[in-house]
C-alpha positions in Angstrom: 138.8 192.1 83.5 138.0 192.5 87.2 140.9 192.3 89.6 141.5 192.2 93.3 144.4 193.0 95.6 145.2 190.7 98.4 147.5 191.6 101.3 149.8 189.1 103.1 152.2 189.3 105.9 155.7 188.3 105.0 155.3 184.9 106.6 152.0 184.3 104.8 153.5 185.3 101.4 156.4 182.8 101.9 153.9 180.0 102.6 151.6 181.0 99.6 154.6 181.3 97.3 156.0 177.9 98.3 152.6 176.3 97.7 152.2 177.9 94.3 155.7 176.9 93.3 155.1 173.3 94.4 152.1 173.2 92.0 154.1 174.9 89.2 152.0 178.0 89.3 152.5 181.7 89.9 151.1 183.2 93.1 148.4 185.0 91.0 147.4 181.8 89.2 147.3 179.8 92.4 145.3 182.6 94.1 142.8 182.6 91.2 142.4 178.8 91.4 141.9 178.8 95.2 139.3 181.6 95.1 137.3 180.3 92.1 137.5 176.7 93.4 136.1 177.9 96.8 133.2 179.7 95.2 132.4 176.7 93.1 132.5 174.3 96.0 130.2 176.6 98.0 127.7 176.5 95.1 127.4 180.2 94.5 125.6 181.3 91.3 127.6 182.4 88.3 125.7 185.7 87.9 127.6 188.9 88.9 126.4 190.6 92.1 124.2 193.7 91.4 126.2 196.8 90.6 129.3 194.9 89.3 128.7 195.2 85.5 
């Protein structure tokens, strides 16, 4: 399964962790939902970009 690494400042991580906790999610699950939701709202196609098989 593809995976990404995201870097945060300490202050950003506190903010993101608090938001995830308020939703009852892990930071990873919240990050996944935010990224996928943003791509869906933008209307990007579901096909993988070339070279990412």
